[in-house]
VOGU-3710 file (C-alpha; in Angstrom, 3 decimals, decimal comma):
1> mfdeqgatsa> 93,192/-21,723/-10,200  94,283/-20,425/-6,906  91,461/-17,964/-6,947  88,980/-20,671/-7,811  90,148/-22,880/-4,984  90,101/-19,937/-2,614  86,603/-19,038/-3,792  85,455/-22,653/-3,631  86,903/-23,198/-0,173  85,643/-19,814/1,072
11> apdggapkae> 82,069/-20,383/-0,071  81,351/-23,391/2,161  83,101/-21,808/5,131  81,459/-18,424/4,549  78,041/-19,985/3,904  78,007/-22,215/6,964  78,379/-19,412/9,507  75,620/-17,431/7,792  73,275/-20,430/7,798  74,113/-21,212/11,422
21> asrtdqevad> 73,697/-17,556/12,410  70,285/-17,353/10,733  69,245/-20,620/12,426  70,414/-19,272/15,809  68,551/-16,022/15,192  65,412/-18,029/14,372  65,787/-20,072/17,583  66,237/-16,880/19,622  63,162/-15,378/17,981  61,159/-18,551/18,699
31> lkdkylrlaa> 62,279/-18,623/22,334  61,515/-14,919/22,714  58,042/-15,513/21,257  57,456/-18,450/23,636  58,638/-16,336/26,568  56,350/-13,437/25,683  53,379/-15,768/25,238  54,114/-17,464/28,556  54,434/-14,118/30,330  51,130/-12,929/28,835
41> efenykrrtt> 49,468/-16,220/29,771  50,720/-15,865/33,354  49,426/-12,288/33,596  46,022/-13,473/32,357  46,087/-16,283/34,931  46,889/-13,837/37,761  44,138/-11,462/36,639  41,600/-14,301/36,322  42,400/-15,824/39,739  42,235/-12,408/41,408
51> keradlfkta> 38,810/-11,827/39,882  37,619/-15,326/40,857  38,828/-14,781/44,412  37,014/-11,445/44,688  33,850/-13,058/43,314  34,187/-15,886/45,829  34,419/-13,429/48,727  31,362/-11,559/47,460  29,420/-14,795/47,116  30,470/-16,010/50,569
61> nqelmtvllp> 29,352/-12,735/52,157  26,066/-12,858/50,274  25,422/-16,423/51,415  26,130/-15,544/55,061  23,939/-12,451/54,897  21,099/-14,503/53,427  21,355/-16,892/56,375  21,400/-14,028/58,886  18,426/-12,103/57,466  15,810/-14,298/59,208
71> vlddferarq> 17,607/-13,703/62,502  17,470/-9,961/61,857  13,735/-10,304/61,161  13,308/-12,136/64,477  15,139/-9,346/66,295  12,781/-6,818/64,734  9,725/-8,858/65,763  11,101/-9,300/69,286  11,674/-5,553/69,601  8,132/-4,815/68,480
81> htqnsddasv> 6,649/-7,516/70,717  8,523/-6,431/73,859  8,387/-2,677/73,273  5,327/-2,132/75,491  6,056/-4,985/77,891  7,379/-4,455/81,409  7,640/-8,197/82,018  11,323/-9,215/82,115  10,511/-12,857/81,409  8,911/-11,925/78,061
91> vresidivyn> 12,020/-9,943/77,071  14,300/-12,787/78,237  12,271/-15,354/76,290  12,431/-13,235/73,132  16,193/-12,848/73,469  16,612/-16,593/74,041  14,598/-17,441/70,921  16,625/-15,088/68,732  19,934/-16,212/70,293  19,140/-19,871/69,644
101> klakalqqkg> 18,174/-19,155/66,036  21,398/-17,185/65,473  23,534/-19,899/67,080  21,866/-22,575/64,931  22,366/-20,558/61,728  26,056/-20,021/62,498  26,542/-23,691/63,385  25,111/-24,642/60,008  27,817/-22,494/58,418  30,544/-24,351/60,348
111> lqtmdakgga> 30,980/-22,220/63,478  31,733/-24,202/66,628  32,292/-22,935/70,151  35,419/-23,817/72,055  35,005/-25,517/75,434  37,830/-24,085/77,545  36,683/-23,946/81,172  38,332/-26,550/83,395  40,679/-27,768/80,649  44,420/-27,433/80,298
121> fdpelheaia> 45,772/-24,138/78,983  46,785/-24,326/75,318  48,424/-21,178/73,880  47,290/-22,262/70,388  43,645/-22,031/71,490  43,565/-19,723/74,507  44,668/-16,215/75,372  45,465/-15,815/79,070  44,268/-12,434/80,306  44,753/-13,029/84,057
131> qipapsedlk> 46,074/-15,464/86,613  44,453/-16,032/89,972  45,227/-18,382/92,844  43,694/-21,738/91,954  40,541/-22,458/93,980  41,632/-26,112/94,223  44,819/-28,062/93,668  43,514/-29,776/90,521  42,911/-26,400/88,773  46,560/-25,265/88,991
141> gkvvdevekg> 47,790/-24,423/85,488  44,310/-24,941/84,080  41,572/-22,634/82,851  39,553/-21,430/85,857  37,212/-19,051/84,019  36,348/-18,128/80,464  35,910/-14,379/79,941  35,230/-14,571/76,196  34,401/-17,694/74,211  36,657/-18,930/71,476
151> yylgdkvirh> 35,381/-20,163/68,124  36,386/-22,547/65,361  35,308/-22,244/61,755  35,728/-25,783/60,541  39,105/-26,842/61,947  40,561/-23,330/62,078  40,548/-21,155/65,200  38,973/-17,832/64,245  38,919/-16,385/67,765  40,993/-17,493/70,725
161> akvvlgq> 39,198/-17,957/74,036  40,127/-15,304/76,615  40,674/-17,179/79,840  41,724/-16,825/83,473  44,358/-19,307/84,642  44,706/-20,926/88,045  48,123/-20,373/89,583
//
């Protein structure tokens, strides 16, 4: 009888840890499977977004080049038209036409020029390359001259204006 009670009492105690251990092992296996799937899914996401980004850059460059091709054609025509001309006004007119077409094409793509001359110096927008004595009292600490224009693309500064400050 003692053996029977020992066997009877040992079976539930011995069986419960085995059942709990197998359930824990199953949970660990499930979590490991979820983790591996999530890691694989994340790697696929990274690969896909990298590819999409590269495609976007290619498309953006292609779109810009398509807009600039007519300007390149105009340059070619202007070169041919002014090649045998000694008249400076004809050359100047050709350059003006091509410049205006290029400026218009870039404006359509979101490029805007920065108006710096005479305004207050802003280190977020301007790069001071020199300081000179201010020609008048009201130009002290302000932009006296603009050596190189600055540009915005949308709301973002893509090139700071290079300016001369009045001291």
